[in-house]
C-alpha positions in Angstrom: 5.8 10.7 -19.5 3.5 9.5 -22.4 2.4 6.5 -20.4 1.5 8.7 -17.4 -0.5 11.1 -19.6 -2.5 8.2 -21.1 -3.1 6.6 -17.7 -4.5 9.9 -16.3 -6.6 10.4 -19.4 -8.0 6.9 -19.0 -8.9 7.7 -15.4 -10.6 10.9 -16.2 -12.6 9.2 -19.0 -13.8 6.4 -16.8 -15.0 8.8 -14.2 -16.7 10.9 -16.9 -18.6 7.8 -18.1 -19.6 7.0 -14.5 -20.9 10.4 -13.7 -22.7 11.2 -17.0 -26.1 10.1 -15.6 -26.2 13.0 -13.2 -26.4 15.6 -16.0 -29.6 14.1 -17.4 -31.2 12.6 -14.3 -34.4 14.6 -14.7 -34.9 13.4 -18.2 -33.9 9.9 -17.2 -36.5 9.7 -14.4 -39.3 10.8 -16.6 -38.5 8.5 -19.6 -37.9 5.3 -17.6 -40.6 5.9 -15.0 -38.5 5.7 -12.0 -38.7 7.6 -8.7 -35.9 9.8 -7.4 -35.4 7.4 -4.5 -35.1 4.4 -6.8 -32.5 6.3 -8.9 -30.4 7.1 -5.8 -30.6 3.5 -4.6 -29.4 2.3 -8.0 -26.5 4.7 -7.9 -25.5 3.6 -4.4 -25.7 -0.1 -5.3 -23.8 0.5 -8.5 -21.0 2.1 -6.5 -21.1 -0.6 -3.9 -20.9 -3.3 -6.6 -18.0 -1.4 -8.2 -16.2 -1.5 -4.9 -16.6 -5.3 -4.7 -15.5 -5.5 -8.3 -12.3 -3.8 -7.4 -11.5 -7.0 -5.4 -11.0 -8.8 -8.7 -8.2 -6.4 -9.5 -5.8 -9.1 -8.3 -6.0 -10.4 -11.8 -3.9 -7.5 -12.8 -0.7 -9.4 -12.0 -1.9 -12.3 -14.1 -3.5 -10.5 -17.1 -1.5 -7.3 -16.9 -2.5 -3.9 -15.5 -2.4 -2.1 -18.9 -4.6 -4.9 -20.4 -7.2 -4.4 -17.6 -7.3 -0.7 -18.2 -7.6 -1.0 -22.0 -10.2 -3.8 -21.7 -12.2 -1.7 -19.2 -12.2 1.3 -21.5 -13.5 -0.9 -24.3 -16.3 -2.6 -22.3 -17.5 0.6 -20.5 -17.4 2.6 -23.8 -19.6 0.0 -25.5 -22.1 -0.1 -22.6 -22.3 3.6 -22.2 -22.6 4.4 -26.0 -24.9 1.6 -27.1 -26.3 -0.7 -24.3 -27.4 1.8 -21.7 -29.2 4.2 -24.2 -31.1 1.2 -25.5 -32.7 0.6 -22.1 -36.5 0.9 -22.1 -37.3 0.4 -18.4 -35.8 1.1 -15.0 -34.8 -2.5 -14.3 -33.0 -3.0 -17.5 -31.1 0.3 -17.0 -30.3 -0.7 -13.4 -28.7 -4.1 -14.2 -26.7 -2.6 -17.1 -25.5 0.2 -14.8 -24.4 -2.5 -12.3 -22.3 -4.2 -15.0 -20.6 -0.9 -15.9 -19.9 -0.4 -12.2 -18.1 -3.7 -11.9 -16.0 -3.1 -15.0 -15.0 0.4 -14.0 -14.2 -0.7 -10.4 -11.7 -3.2 -11.8 -10.2 -0.7 -14.2 -10.0 2.2 -11.7 -8.0 0.1 -9.3 -5.5 -0.8 -12.0 -4.8 2.8 -13.0 -3.0 3.8 -9.8 -0.8 0.7 -10.1 0.2 1.9 -13.6 0.9 5.4 -12.2 3.3 3.8 -9.7 5.0 1.7 -12.5 5.5 4.5 -14.9 6.5 7.3 -12.5 10.0 7.8 -11.1 10.3 7.2 -7.4 11.3 10.9 -6.7 8.2 12.3 -8.5 5.7 9.6 -7.6 3.7 11.8 -5.3 3.2 14.4 -8.0 2.0 11.7 -10.4 -0.4 10.3 -7.9 -1.7 13.9 -7.4 -2.6 14.0 -11.1 -4.4 10.6 -10.7 -6.5 11.9 -7.8 -7.7 14.7 -10.0 -9.6 12.1 -12.1 -13.0 12.3 -10.2 -12.9 16.1 -10.2 -12.0 16.5 -13.9 -14.6 13.9 -14.8 -17.3 15.8 -13.0 -16.2 19.1 -14.7 -16.3 17.4 -18.1 -19.8 16.2 -17.4 -20.9 19.7 -16.5 -19.2 21.3 -19.5 -20.6 18.9 -22.0 -24.1 19.1 -20.6 -24.1 22.9 -20.6 -23.1 23.0 -24.3 -25.2 20.2 -25.6 -28.5 20.2 -23.7 -31.0 22.9 -24.9 -33.0 24.9 -22.5 -36.2 23.2 -23.6 -36.1 19.5 -24.3 -39.1 18.2 -26.2 -38.1 14.6 -26.1 -37.5 12.8 -22.8 -35.2 10.3 -24.6 -32.7 13.1 -25.1 -30.8 11.7 -22.2 -29.4 9.0 -24.5 -27.6 11.8 -26.4 -25.4 12.5 -23.4 -24.6 8.8 -22.9 -23.6 8.4 -26.5 -21.3 11.3 -26.3 -19.6 9.9 -23.2 -19.4 6.4 -24.7 -17.9 7.6 -28.0 -15.3 9.6 -26.0 -14.5 6.5 -24.0 -14.0 4.5 -27.2 -11.6 7.2 -28.6 -9.6 7.0 -25.4 -9.6 3.2 -25.7 -7.9 3.5 -29.1 -5.4 5.9 -27.6 -4.6 3.6 -24.7 -4.4 0.6 -27.1 -1.7 2.2 -29.1 0.1 4.3 -26.4 -0.1 2.1 -23.3 2.2 -0.7 -22.6 2.8 -3.1 -19.7 5.9 -2.6 -17.6 8.2 -5.6 -17.8 8.4 -7.9 -14.7 12.2 -7.3 -14.6 11.8 -3.5 -14.2 8.9 -3.9 -11.8 11.0 -6.3 -9.6 14.0 -3.9 -9.7 11.8 -1.1 -8.6 10.5 -3.1 -5.7 14.0 -4.1 -4.8 15.1 -0.4 -4.7 12.1 0.5 -2.6 13.0 -2.2 -0.1 16.6 -1.1 0.0 15.5 2.4 0.6 13.3 1.3 3.5 16.2 -0.6 5.1 18.6 2.3 4.8 16.1 4.7 6.3 15.8 2.7 9.5 17.5 4.2 12.5 20.6 2.4 13.9 19.9 -0.2 16.5 16.3 -0.8 15.5 16.9 -4.2 14.0 13.9 -6.3 12.8 15.5 -9.7 13.5 17.4 -9.9 10.2 20.0 -7.3 10.8 21.8 -6.3 14.0 20.3 -6.9 17.3 17.8 -4.5 18.6 17.8 -2.7 21.9 18.3 -5.1 24.7 18.5 -8.1 22.4 22.3 -8.2 21.8 24.5 -10.8 23.5 26.9 -9.7 26.2 30.5 -9.8 25.1 31.9 -10.6 28.5 30.9 -13.0 31.2 28.7 -12.0 34.0 30.6 -10.7 37.0 30.8 -12.9 40.0 30.4 -16.2 38.0 33.3 -18.3 37.1 33.5 -20.2 33.8 32.4 -23.8 33.9 35.3 -26.1 34.7 38.0 -23.5 34.1 38.5 -22.1 37.5 39.7 -18.8 36.0 36.5 -16.8 36.2 36.3 -13.6 38.3 34.8 -14.0 41.7 32.4 -11.7 43.4 33.6 -8.2 44.2 36.0 -8.1 47.1 36.8 -11.9 47.0 39.7 -13.6 45.3 39.2 -16.3 42.7 40.2 -19.8 43.2 43.6 -21.0 41.7 43.7 -23.9 39.3 45.3 -26.4 41.8 42.9 -25.7 44.6 43.5 -23.8 47.8 43.3 -20.0 48.0 45.3 -17.1 46.9 46.7 -15.1 49.8 45.3 -11.6 50.0 46.0 -8.8 52.3 42.9 -7.2 53.9 42.3 -3.5 54.0 44.1 -2.0 57.0 45.6 -5.4 58.0 48.8 -7.1 57.0 47.8 -10.6 57.9 47.0 -12.9 55.1 43.3 -13.8 54.7 41.4 -16.5 52.8 39.0 -15.5 50.1 36.1 -15.8 52.6 37.6 -13.1 54.8 38.6 -15.5 57.6 42.1 -15.9 58.9 44.2 -18.6 57.3 45.9 -21.4 59.3 49.3 -20.1 58.2 48.5 -16.8 59.9 47.6 -18.5 63.2 50.8 -20.5 63.2 53.0 -17.5 62.6 51.2 -15.7 65.4 51.7 -18.6 67.8 55.4 -18.8 66.9 55.8 -15.1 67.7 
């Protein structure tokens, strides 16, 4: 439960650092001499680069998911607290914001994986629900902090750096908490969890819907008996077509009495020579 709480706290903090610029956007535009359109384009490209940065989250299996989250908190905290407030023009601020977007994109992809590792299989949906509250809680924290720290009249346009420093210091504090209270799940436990999930999926399949490994699917099973009307190869014992007698082993034909007639007939329905001789003798 402690690991889940730390992971959710890290998620909320990362979103708080990502959204803090919206609370001081008017001061930021005036101080760095950027237009509103330029600022919106920077935000859009920052989010896009963060989405591409999430592709590198495949390193989580090699470096560890908890290590990625802890490292992301450290780097983003340093950038938001010290690097971004030191920007003096719009281009410097833009490239630094892009770097923060890449780091947070990688870290925010690793956090749901940690939620899956640290939550029981029965209550995993509830745990993921807490994780999805990260963007909402991050925005609420931005609003609450800005309401209580930004005065009604701001004499200095560089006051926007004050909000960034608050967010960065909060991120560094959460970094220390995650460094102490967040641990990587062992590969043995993770593999056992995957094995249980796969077993649950196999047990939940309906009967008869085989996937090629289990029992045969509908229409794919082998017939237990031989096809009617086709004798076995070389045995001479197979069942003949309906209404006809099968051939005996030594050749010839089995005598059969036709329907409504007492005279012996051959399997083909024609009269046998023995029947003709008996009729001639009579």
